[in-house]
N, C-alpha and C positions, 0 to 999 in steps of 0.2 A: 363626611360624615362625621357624628359626633355621638358617642357611646358610652356606658359605661360597663366595663368587662372584668373579667375575674378569670385568670388562667394559670395554671401549676400552684396554684394554692396562694397566689399573690394578688394582690388588687392593684390594677393598673389606673393610671391615672384616667380621671373621669371627662376630662374633655381632650380629645382626640380627632383625629382627621385621616380618611384616609383617599389617598390620593393614586393616580394611576399613569403608569408610564406613557400610555398613548395619548394623553391630555394634558401631561404638565412635564415641561421640557424648559426650566427658567434660566433666564441668561441673569450674568452678575454685572453690575456696573463697578467699572475699576478703574483706577488711572493708572498709571507706569509703574508707580513706586509699589504697588500690592504684588502680592505671590503673583506667579504666573499659573495660568492654567491650562492644561494640555487641551483638553476641549470642555465641550458641554457637561456639566454635573447638574445632577437634581438638587434643589433648595427650597426650603420654606422659608414664610415670612414669619419673624417672631419678634414681635413688639418694634417693628419698622426696621428689622435689620435683617439681612439673609444669613442664614445658616444652612450650610453645605449637608447635604444629607448622606451620611454614609454611618458606618455600625463602629461605635466606640471600644467595643470590646471583641477579641476574636478566640478562638474559633468563633465562627458565624453558623448555629446550629439550625437545622432545616428538617424538615419532616416531607412525607412522601406519600401521598394516599393509597391507599390499598386496590382502588378501581383500576383496571385497564380496560384496554379496547380493542375492537378486532386487531390482531398481528401484533399486540403490545399487551404485555401481562405486567401487574404489578412490580414483580422483579424485575423485568426488564426496563422499565419506566426509572427504578431506582440504579441501576447499573448505566443507564444510559447518562440520566442527569449527574451520577456519580463522576462520571470520565469528563462531564462538562467542567463539573466543580474543580477537579484535579487538572484541569488545563489553564485554569486562572491562578489555581494555588502554588502551579510550577513556575509562575514567572519570579525570575531569580531576583529583580528590582523590585520587588511588591511584598507586602509584609502580611497581607490577608491569607485568613486560614480558615477551613468550614467543615462542618461536622454535620456527619448523617446521625440525626436523635433516634430513626425510627419510623416504623410504617404508622400511620393514622388515619382513623374515619373520620377524621375533620375535612373537609373540605378548603380548595382557596377561595378568599374573600369573606369567610368566617371569621369575624373579630373577635380573636380566642388568643393573642398572643403568640401564637405559633405562627411559624415561616415556613408556610407548607406547599407544595408543590403538586400538581397533579392534574387531569383531564377534568374537562366541564363541557357540558355541552350549550355552546353558544351560537345558535342560528342567527341571532340578531349580529352577532360579530361576522358578517359573510366574508370581508377581506382580511380578517385578521386572525394570523396562526395561533397567537399566544399574548399573553399582556402579563405585566408585573405590575402589583399594586403594593403601597405602603400604609403602614399605620404610623401615624405620626403625633405625639404629644404637642399638642400646639404651644401650650407654654414654656417648652425647652427648645422644640425642635428635636427632640431625642426619637430614633427609629426606633420602634418597639416589635415590628413584623413587617416582613415583606412575601408576598404571595407569588406565586406564579402558575397560572391557569394555561393549559394546552388546549386547544379546541378541539373536541373531539369529533366536530362537524367534519373534519379533513381526517384523509386516509394519512397515517403514524407508520414509520418503520424505524426499526432498530438494526437492520443488516448491516453486516459490514463494509459493503461495497454499494450500501443504499439500494433503493427497488424503485422501478420505473411507476409512476403515476403516484408516489407515497412522498411526504416530508421526512425528511431525517430527523429526528427526535436530539439528537444529541446537538445537531447542528444549531436547529433552533433554540434549544437549552443553553446553549453557551452564548447566544445573543442578549437571554433574558437573565442570566446570571449576571454579565454586566450590568443590567440594570439593577438588579436586585444589590449588585454593590455600590450602586449610586453613580453610575457612569448615563450619561446622557447619548445622543446619536453621534455617529460621525458619518460627514459628509463625504467622505472619500469614496466615489462610487460612478458609475455611469450606469442611465436608463435608457429607455427609450418608450416612448407613449404607445400603449396596444388600443386596438380597435374595441369599443365599450368602456373606454375609461381605463386608468391605472396606469402603472408602468410596468416595464420587466426590465428587471438589471440585467447588465451585461457584463459588467465588471467591477468588482469592490477590492479594495484595498484597508478594509476594517471589518471586523465581524459585526461592529456595533453601526454599519448603515444599516437604515431602517426598511430596506425593500429585500426581502430572502430571495435567493436562487429558486429557479423553478423546483418543482418533485421530482425526486431521484435523484439529486445532486449530492455530495458531500463536501462540498469544496471550502466550506466555513466551519470546519472542525479544528483549525488552527489558527490562532490568533495572530495578529499584524502590526506592524509597530507602531501603529496609531493605539491599536487597542493597549500594547503593552504600556505605551505612555500616558496613556489614561488610568489606567489602574494603578502604577506604579506612581502618579502624581498625586492619587488619591492615596494611598495606602502606603508610603514609601520605605522601602528597606533600608537599612543603616548604609549610608555612601551614595545612594540613589542620587543627591542632590549635588552632590561635589563631584560625581562622576560624570554628570549630564550637564547643559548648558539651555538656555532659555534665548527667545527674540521676541522683541515687542516691536508697536508702530502704530501707524493710523492707515486707514482705508478713507480715500477723499475722492471727491469729484469735484472739481472748481472752487476749490478751497472748502467745501463741505463734507463734513463728516458721513460716512454710509452703517448703515445699523447693518448687521446679520450678513456682508460679505463673508466667504468661506475663502481662508487664507492657507495656502500647504506650503510646508517647508520642505523641501526634496534635499537629501544626502545622496550626490554624486557617487561616493565610495562606495556605499551601501545599497544604494536604490531605495531605502527608507522614506515613506512619507508620513509626516506629522501634521495634523490640521488643525485648526480651531477658527472663527468666527470673531469678527469686531462685533463687540458686546455692548456699545453705549452709541448713543447720537452723534458722541465725536469722532466715530470710526474706529477706537484703539482696541487693540488685539494683543493678546499673546500668548506663546506657543513655549510650554514647557516640556522637559524629559528627551530634547534633543542629544545626539551625539555631537562631541567636538567637532569643529570643524567648518568647511565653508558648505552653505545652502542655498541652492536656488529657492527664491520666495515666488511665489503665484498666489494671484487672488482671482475668484471668479463669482458669478452670481449665484446663488443657492436654487438651481432650477433643474436637480436632478432628482427630487422627490419634494412630496410637499412642503411647504415650509412651518406648517403645522405640527409636523415630524419634530420637528426643532425646537419652535418658538411659540408660547400660547400668547394668544391675545396680544400682539405685535405686529408692527408694519414692516418688513422686512424690505430691503432696497433690493431690487432685480433688474434695474433698467441701466446694465453697464456691461462695458467690453470685459474680457480676461485681458489681465495685463501681468507681466511681470517685472520686479524689482531690479533696476538698472545696475547689474552687478552680482554678485556672490555677497553674501551675507556670513561672515566668521562667526560661529558661535563659541565663545569660551569656556572652558570646562569650571563648573561648578560656579559659574555667573550668567550674565545676560549682555547681549549683544546692546551697541546703540541703537535707540530707536529708529528706526526707517518710515519712509511715507512712501505709500503705494498709492499713485494717481492712477485713475482711470477716465473713462471717459463714456460718454452714453451712447447706445446701441443706436 
């Protein structure tokens, strides 16, 4: 979207574009020597180069709409999203902070320079609980605004223990604030197909998994190691890089690189799972934010969610079997392990 905007008495850049988390999860083509990425991040193309979509200054100021829905008042909405922002801010290895700037009569998706969270009636999004969109200066890649809409077509709850048949606002807000901060989706989860189409999540080890647990649950009010690695990699606190390590490698089948393969590093000492994807046609991947020590490395096809939840306009390789690297990979503190090759076979 292109628009000319004015907000808070300041003229914003004339060439801007609104992009939506539902539609844009871009991959980064990189070689081994480039910095490691914990997992997918949002990015925009600026004059032929990829720019990571992130906030250049903190605290990130946000507004909350004055509109409530049945069972959730505007003040309860603000309190729930405030708790979710606080959860991300409390990650000790990350430096990002947030600030509630007040209530507003503006609505999410208004191109006004205000990052606004609130309810909107979107019956057309009949399978979408919430969505995050961004306003970006196309000439520089600067993030100007990020809005989160919660679809009021669904029943919502802020009850501390959840409510049967209603979706937990804090849980969904935690996921969307990950997007607002610049994180894409994680694939560390398991689903089953349901009659009539779609999937039902049965397990997830990342708040940023793209499919929500059923209504009435509050499982995802707590961040997992994959989420922590992602936000810390994007906004590292002092000492994060020196205290953690990374691993890199390639996913291949008959010598050919695979794009979009899901690679997971498992720490046997803590049970932590951190994942990423092979992000180019050479099958190269890199996972950062890992605890030092031995890891089990597993690769699997991206078949527990729609591939367009992770990659837009890309052909993802899915026709291969789950495989493990033969041996433990030792991640050094403050550095990267030697590159490994994960060889897979066709299904």
